[in-house]
C-alpha positions as CSV (number, residue, x, y, z in Angstrom):
1,M,54.1,131.2,84.0
2,V,57.1,133.2,84.3
3,R,60.3,131.5,83.2
4,V,63.9,132.8,83.3
5,G,66.5,131.8,80.4
6,F,70.1,132.0,80.4
7,G,72.5,132.4,77.5
8,Y,76.2,132.5,76.7
9,D,78.2,133.0,73.4
10,V,82.1,133.6,72.4
11,H,84.0,134.5,69.4
12,P,87.5,135.0,68.6
13,F,88.9,138.2,66.7
14,E,89.4,138.3,63.0
15,N,91.4,140.8,60.8
16,N,89.4,143.0,58.6
17,K,86.2,142.2,59.6
18,K,83.5,144.6,60.9
19,L,82.7,144.3,64.6
20,Y,79.0,143.8,65.7
21,I,77.6,144.1,69.2
22,G,74.1,144.4,70.1
23,G,73.1,145.1,66.6
24,V,75.9,147.9,66.4
25,E,78.7,148.3,64.1
26,I,81.6,149.5,66.6
27,P,84.6,151.5,64.9
28,S,87.3,148.8,64.8
29,N,89.8,147.1,62.3
30,K,88.7,143.6,63.5
31,G,85.3,141.9,63.9
32,L,84.0,138.3,65.2
33,K,85.0,135.2,63.4
34,G,82.0,133.1,63.0
35,H,79.2,131.6,60.3
36,S,77.4,134.6,61.1
37,D,78.4,138.5,61.4
38,G,79.6,137.0,65.1
39,D,77.3,139.5,67.0
40,V,78.2,137.8,71.0
41,L,75.3,139.7,72.5
42,I,72.5,139.3,70.0
43,H,73.4,135.3,70.3
44,S,73.6,134.9,74.0
45,I,70.2,136.9,74.2
46,I,68.4,134.4,71.4
47,D,69.8,131.3,73.6
48,A,68.6,133.0,76.8
49,L,65.1,133.3,75.0
50,L,65.0,130.1,73.9
51,G,66.2,128.5,77.0
52,A,63.2,130.3,79.0
53,L,61.2,128.2,76.6
54,G,63.1,124.8,76.7
55,M,63.8,125.1,72.6
56,E,66.7,124.4,70.8
57,N,69.8,127.1,71.3
58,I,70.8,129.0,68.3
59,G,73.2,126.6,66.6
60,E,69.9,124.3,66.0
61,L,67.7,127.2,65.2
62,F,70.2,128.5,62.7
63,P,72.3,125.9,61.6
64,E,75.6,126.7,59.8
65,T,74.2,126.4,56.1
66,E,74.7,128.7,53.6
67,E,71.3,130.2,54.4
68,Y,72.7,131.7,57.6
69,K,76.3,132.2,56.2
70,N,77.6,136.0,57.2
71,I,74.0,136.5,58.1
72,D,73.0,140.0,60.1
73,S,72.5,138.5,63.5
74,K,69.7,141.4,63.9
75,I,67.3,138.9,61.1
76,L,68.3,136.1,63.2
77,L,67.1,138.0,66.4
78,K,63.7,139.0,64.3
79,K,63.0,135.4,63.3
80,T,63.3,134.1,66.9
81,M,61.2,136.9,68.2
82,E,58.5,136.0,65.4
83,Q,58.6,132.2,66.6
84,L,58.2,133.8,70.5
85,K,54.8,135.8,69.7
86,D,53.0,134.2,72.8
87,I,55.9,135.5,75.4
88,K,56.1,138.7,77.4
89,I,59.6,139.8,78.1
90,I,60.1,140.8,81.4
91,N,63.7,142.2,81.4
92,I,66.9,141.4,80.1
93,D,70.3,141.3,81.6
94,T,73.8,141.1,79.7
95,T,77.4,141.2,80.3
96,V,80.0,141.7,77.9
97,V,83.5,140.6,78.6
98,T,86.0,142.7,76.3
99,S,89.2,144.4,77.2
100,Y,89.3,145.2,73.3
101,I,86.8,148.0,73.5
102,K,85.1,150.0,76.1
103,L,81.3,149.5,75.7
104,N,80.2,152.5,77.7
105,P,80.1,154.8,74.4
106,Y,77.7,152.1,72.8
107,K,75.5,151.1,75.2
108,N,72.6,153.6,74.8
109,E,72.6,152.9,70.9
110,I,72.6,149.2,71.5
111,K,69.9,149.1,74.1
112,K,67.8,151.3,71.2
113,T,68.7,148.7,68.6
114,L,67.8,145.7,70.5
115,A,64.4,147.2,72.2
116,K,63.1,147.9,68.8
117,L,64.1,144.4,67.2
118,M,62.2,142.9,70.4
119,N,59.3,145.5,70.5
120,I,59.9,146.2,74.3
121,D,61.0,149.5,76.2
122,I,64.7,150.3,76.9
123,S,64.2,150.1,80.0
124,Q,63.7,146.4,80.1
125,I,67.2,145.8,79.1
126,N,70.5,146.1,80.8
127,I,73.6,146.1,79.4
128,K,77.0,145.6,81.3
129,G,80.6,145.7,80.3
130,K,83.7,144.1,82.1
131,S,87.2,144.0,81.0
132,G,87.9,140.4,82.5
133,N,91.0,141.7,84.1
134,G,93.4,139.7,82.0
135,L,91.8,136.7,82.4
136,G,89.4,134.2,79.9
137,I,88.9,135.1,76.3
138,G,87.6,138.2,76.4
139,G,89.9,139.9,79.7
140,K,93.0,138.5,77.3
141,N,92.0,140.4,74.2
142,E,91.4,136.9,72.2
143,G,87.7,137.8,71.5
144,I,84.6,138.8,73.0
145,E,82.3,137.0,75.4
146,A,78.5,137.9,76.3
147,Y,76.2,136.8,79.0
148,A,72.2,137.2,78.9
149,V,69.4,136.2,81.4
150,V,66.0,137.1,80.5
151,L,63.2,137.0,82.8
152,I,59.8,136.4,80.3
153,E,56.1,135.5,80.9
154,N,54.9,132.7,79.1
155,G,51.2,132.9,77.6
156,N,50.8,129.1,76.7
157,N,52.8,127.8,79.8
């Protein structure tokens, strides 16, 4: 059975923290505030994968406990993929909204990182960067937003 999932995440900026998007460290003097490393792109992808299967969201799967405090989101994605063994990812389409950085120079590295983590081909991942045109959290430079849509095939229906 083919299923679609949608994910969204947003985090405000925090000074003197590393910035991660899609598992890649982006040079910056501020990162994203969150219980984990604040990687909005990975978080939106996890929520989209879970949503495609009608499962709980990322906050329920990985609650704000000591176990997950400051955890690398790549680990969360790996743990998610381990739980979703019976799915085949057809494609992932994402949008990252930020006026703080230009995403283009990092897109290929992000795609490679995500493809490796999910054991899929880089061609199955699309990443778009948007400025927000001065609107919303990403557009007003208050933080970064990410949206993800996944198409999967579920062997278990």
